[in-house]
C-alpha positions in Angstrom: 136.9 114.4 105.6 136.1 115.2 102.0 138.7 117.4 100.4 137.6 120.7 98.8 137.0 120.3 95.0 136.2 116.6 95.2 133.9 115.5 92.4 131.5 112.7 93.4 129.0 110.7 91.5 126.0 109.1 93.2 125.4 105.6 92.0 123.1 102.8 93.3 122.6 105.3 95.2 126.1 105.6 96.8 128.4 108.6 96.3 131.8 107.6 94.9 134.8 109.9 94.6 135.9 110.2 91.0 138.6 112.8 90.6 140.2 115.7 92.4 139.9 119.2 91.0 141.5 122.4 92.4 139.4 124.3 94.8 137.7 127.3 93.2 137.2 130.8 94.8 134.0 131.0 92.8 131.7 128.6 94.7 132.6 125.5 92.8 133.0 127.1 89.3 135.5 124.4 88.5 132.9 121.7 89.0 130.4 123.6 86.9 132.9 123.8 84.0 133.3 120.0 84.2 129.6 119.3 84.0 128.0 122.2 82.0 129.1 123.1 78.4 128.3 125.7 75.8 127.3 128.5 78.2 124.1 127.1 79.5 124.5 129.0 82.8 123.6 132.7 82.4 122.9 133.6 86.0 125.3 132.2 88.5 123.0 132.0 91.5 119.7 131.1 89.7 118.5 127.5 89.9 117.7 126.1 86.6 116.5 122.9 84.9 117.8 122.3 81.4 118.7 119.4 79.1 122.3 119.1 77.8 124.0 116.6 75.6 127.1 115.1 77.3 130.0 116.4 75.3 133.7 116.7 76.0 134.3 119.2 78.7 137.9 120.4 79.5 140.4 117.5 79.6 137.9 114.9 80.8 134.3 114.6 79.9 131.2 113.6 81.9 130.7 110.7 79.5 134.2 109.4 80.0 133.9 109.5 83.8 130.5 107.8 83.7 131.9 105.1 81.4 134.7 104.4 83.8 132.1 103.9 86.5 129.9 101.8 84.2 127.1 104.3 84.6 126.6 104.7 80.8 126.6 102.3 78.0 127.6 103.1 74.4 123.9 103.4 73.5 123.4 106.0 76.1 126.2 108.4 75.0 123.9 110.5 72.9 121.0 110.6 75.2 119.8 113.9 76.6 120.5 114.3 80.3 118.3 116.5 82.5 120.4 118.3 85.0 119.3 120.3 88.0 121.5 122.7 89.8 120.0 124.1 93.1 121.2 127.3 94.7 123.6 126.2 97.5 125.9 128.3 99.6 129.2 126.5 99.1 130.1 124.4 96.1 127.8 123.2 93.3 125.6 120.2 93.0 124.2 118.9 89.7 121.8 116.0 89.6 120.8 113.8 86.7 117.0 113.7 87.3 116.3 111.6 84.3 116.7 111.4 80.5 114.5 110.8 77.5 114.4 107.0 77.2 113.1 104.9 74.4 113.1 101.1 74.2 114.1 100.8 77.9 110.8 100.2 79.4 110.6 97.4 81.9 107.9 94.8 81.7 105.4 94.4 84.5 107.1 91.1 85.4 110.4 92.9 85.8 109.7 95.7 88.3 110.2 93.5 91.3 106.8 92.2 92.4 106.4 88.9 94.2 104.3 86.3 92.3 101.0 86.8 94.2 101.3 90.6 94.2 102.1 90.5 90.5 98.9 88.5 89.9 96.9 91.0 91.9 98.4 93.9 90.1 98.0 92.6 86.6 94.5 91.1 87.1 93.0 93.5 89.6 94.8 96.9 89.4 95.6 97.2 85.7 92.4 95.5 84.6 90.1 97.9 86.5 88.0 100.0 84.0 88.2 103.3 85.9 89.5 104.8 89.1 92.9 106.2 90.1 96.1 104.2 90.4 98.8 106.0 92.4 102.5 105.1 92.5 104.1 106.7 95.6 107.6 107.0 96.9 110.4 109.6 97.4 112.4 111.1 94.6 114.5 108.6 92.8 112.4 105.6 93.9 111.6 104.5 90.3 108.0 105.7 90.3 108.1 107.0 86.7 109.6 103.7 85.4 106.9 101.7 87.1 104.2 104.1 85.9 105.3 103.7 82.3 105.6 100.0 82.6 101.9 100.1 83.4 101.2 102.4 80.5 103.2 100.1 78.1 101.2 97.1 79.4 97.9 98.8 78.8 98.9 100.2 75.4 97.0 98.5 72.6 95.0 99.5 69.5 91.7 99.8 71.5 93.0 102.0 74.3 93.2 105.8 74.0 96.0 106.9 76.3 97.1 110.5 76.8 99.9 111.4 79.3 100.6 114.9 80.5 104.3 115.2 81.6 106.9 117.7 82.6 109.2 116.6 81.1 108.6 113.6 78.8 110.9 111.0 80.2 109.8 107.9 78.2 108.8 107.8 74.5 106.2 105.1 73.8 105.0 104.3 70.3 101.2 104.7 69.7 100.6 107.2 72.5 100.0 111.0 72.2 102.3 112.4 74.8 101.8 116.0 76.0 104.8 117.9 77.3 104.1 120.7 79.8 105.7 124.0 79.0 104.5 126.9 81.3 106.6 129.4 79.3 104.2 129.2 76.4 101.0 128.7 78.4 101.0 124.9 78.4 100.4 124.5 82.1 99.1 121.4 83.8 95.8 123.3 84.3 95.3 124.1 80.6 96.6 120.7 79.3 94.5 118.6 81.6 91.4 120.6 80.7 91.9 119.8 77.0 92.9 116.2 77.6 89.6 115.5 79.3 87.8 116.8 76.2 89.6 114.3 74.0 87.6 111.5 75.6 90.6 109.3 76.5 90.3 105.9 78.1 93.4 106.4 80.3 94.9 109.7 81.5 98.5 109.6 82.7 99.6 112.5 85.0 103.3 112.6 85.6 102.8 113.7 89.2 100.1 115.0 91.6 101.8 118.3 92.5 99.1 120.3 94.2 95.5 120.4 95.1 94.5 121.3 91.6 96.1 118.3 90.0 94.7 116.1 92.7 91.2 117.5 92.1 91.6 117.2 88.3 92.6 113.5 88.6 89.6 112.9 90.9 87.1 114.6 88.5 88.5 112.7 85.5 88.0 109.5 87.5 84.4 110.4 88.4 83.6 110.7 84.7 84.7 107.2 84.0 88.3 107.6 83.1 91.2 105.5 84.4 93.9 107.7 85.8 97.5 106.8 86.5 99.8 109.1 88.4 102.6 109.4 90.9 102.8 111.0 94.4 105.6 111.8 96.8 104.9 110.0 100.1 106.8 107.6 102.4 104.4 104.7 101.9 101.0 103.8 100.4 98.9 104.5 103.5 100.7 107.9 104.0 99.5 108.9 100.5 95.9 108.8 101.7 96.7 111.0 104.7 98.6 113.5 102.5 95.6 113.8 100.1 93.4 114.6 103.1 95.9 117.2 104.3 95.7 118.8 100.8 92.0 119.4 101.4 90.6 116.5 99.3 87.3 115.3 100.8 87.4 111.8 102.3 84.4 110.7 100.3 86.1 111.6 97.0 89.3 109.7 98.0 87.2 106.6 98.9 85.2 106.7 95.8 87.9 107.3 93.2 91.3 105.9 94.4 91.4 102.1 93.9 95.0 101.3 94.5 98.2 102.8 96.0 101.5 101.3 95.1 104.5 102.4 97.2 108.0 101.8 95.9 111.6 102.0 96.9 114.9 101.1 95.1 117.5 99.3 97.2 121.0 98.3 96.2 121.3 94.7 95.0 124.0 92.6 96.6 126.8 92.0 94.0 126.5 88.4 92.8 130.2 88.3 92.1 131.3 88.7 95.7 128.2 87.7 97.7 128.9 85.8 100.9 126.6 84.3 103.6 125.7 86.6 106.4 124.4 86.2 109.9 122.6 89.2 111.5 123.9 90.6 114.7 121.8 90.5 117.9 121.3 94.3 117.5 119.9 93.9 114.0 117.5 91.2 115.2 116.4 93.6 118.0 115.9 96.5 115.7 113.9 94.4 113.3 111.7 93.0 116.1 112.8 89.5 115.1 114.3 86.5 116.7 116.5 83.9 115.1 113.5 81.7 114.5 111.7 84.3 112.5 114.3 84.1 109.7 114.6 80.3 109.5 115.4 79.3 105.9 116.7 82.7 104.9 119.6 82.9 102.5 121.0 86.2 103.8 123.9 87.6 101.7 126.3 90.5 101.9 128.7 91.8 99.3 132.4 91.7 100.2 133.5 94.1 97.5 135.2 93.3 94.2 136.2 95.1 90.9 132.9 94.3 89.3 131.0 96.5 91.9 133.7 99.1 92.4 134.4 97.4 95.8 131.1 98.6 97.2 129.5 95.2 97.6 126.5 96.3 95.5 125.6 96.1 91.8 122.4 97.3 90.4 119.2 97.9 92.3 116.1 96.0 93.3 112.5 97.3 93.4 110.7 97.0 96.7 106.9 97.5 96.5 103.9 97.8 98.7 100.4 97.3 97.2 97.4 98.9 99.1 94.1 97.7 97.8 91.3 100.1 98.9 88.5 97.5 99.7 85.3 98.4 101.5 86.9 98.1 105.0 89.7 100.5 104.0 87.3 103.0 102.4 85.1 103.0 105.5 88.2 103.7 107.6 89.0 106.7 105.3 85.5 108.0 105.6 85.7 107.8 109.4 89.1 109.6 109.2 90.9 106.9 111.1 94.6 107.3 111.9 97.3 106.1 109.6 98.1 103.3 112.1 94.4 102.2 112.1 94.2 102.2 108.3 97.4 100.2 108.0 96.2 97.6 110.5 92.8 97.3 108.7 94.6 97.0 105.4 96.9 94.2 106.7 93.9 92.3 108.2 91.4 92.8 105.4 93.2 93.4 102.1 96.4 91.5 102.6 98.7 94.5 102.7 102.4 93.5 102.9 104.5 96.5 104.1 107.7 97.7 102.4 109.8 96.3 105.2 108.2 92.9 104.9 108.7 92.8 101.1 112.3 93.8 101.6 112.9 91.1 104.2 111.5 88.6 101.7 114.0 89.9 99.1 116.8 89.8 101.7 115.9 86.1 102.4 116.5 85.4 98.7 119.9 87.0 98.9 119.0 90.0 96.7 119.5 92.8 99.3 121.5 93.0 102.5 120.1 93.4 106.0 122.2 96.6 106.4 120.4 98.0 103.3 117.0 97.0 104.9 117.9 98.8 108.1 119.2 101.9 106.4 116.6 102.6 103.7 113.1 101.5 104.9 110.6 102.8 107.4 109.5 100.4 110.1 106.0 101.4 111.1 104.9 98.0 112.4 106.7 94.8 113.5 107.2 92.5 110.5 105.6 89.1 110.4 107.9 86.0 110.4 109.5 85.0 107.2 107.5 81.7 106.6 104.2 83.6 106.8 105.5 86.3 104.4 106.6 83.8 101.9 103.1 82.2 102.0 101.4 85.6 101.5 103.7 86.6 98.7 103.5 83.3 96.9 107.3 82.8 97.1 109.0 79.4 97.5 112.0 79.2 99.8 
């Protein structure tokens, strides 16, 4: 049982107890004082989104606690954190949603793609002259990082790239970045209307939030622009269904969206305390595998050490699923086939490798644990044997 007043930090993404503070009769006011400084809260029960600089708060600071957990480096001490506090009944919860980052962009080679998928993504997805590229996944899956890795890859003297963001999370030299601010009339509606008039080659929308932003992205694509955006869905195929449910016509989806990239972040097995692991019969059953399907796998599990705070995990690994909308997939969308049918057609015709299959390939390399695979990823279809996945992904054992 968690004691009242316990302050926890979520990392990798595991919640770790940090310190005990006395229970407060004011719905967690003690925790608020630890995390928010200089009177940023003006209405106790009103949810807000603000940016604050991490400064000394009471006897211990947020920075000091994060440094002890190795969550912040010295270079990050002065970065601006974006904190969100929702209205909850008991206690208070503040979440670091992101911060303005400069010089931290990952290269396309570093986001976690297998060799063959990386080649398809670089030569096919990013090289396409127009159309919509959508990065999907739940909150905290690394969609924005992947999106701006793509933007940074495409950024050159010949390309006119204009992003519309709320808020600006990455600063990239050579790009005119627009920050959305509804308080002064800079809404997505107004900003996107003006962006299209600037004749950009590439439009970056931080997120497809509603039917209007989806329609705006589609209209921009129909006029010859390349559009990069993110979307909250469970997997790549589910993104197509959600667009249909938002009222977007099937023929518009089929004619504008070229690629859907689904993403997850899973905890990496700590290399300092990794040990060989043999799945249990129950894990084989839940995966739909037999022992022969994982022949040649180097499965690992973290035993826990001081380097990983005795969790067995250190850092995270990107797991990706690339859906290429070829003619067969587009015909299935126009016919309003079910998600299961579109997924099957994608596997058979465009070489779709599901999130689960990509993760099993990562587990076979000792990067993630089987327990993490079972806990974090959807299992819509039975995965193919490991030897076949390695051939499709272009990975060597």
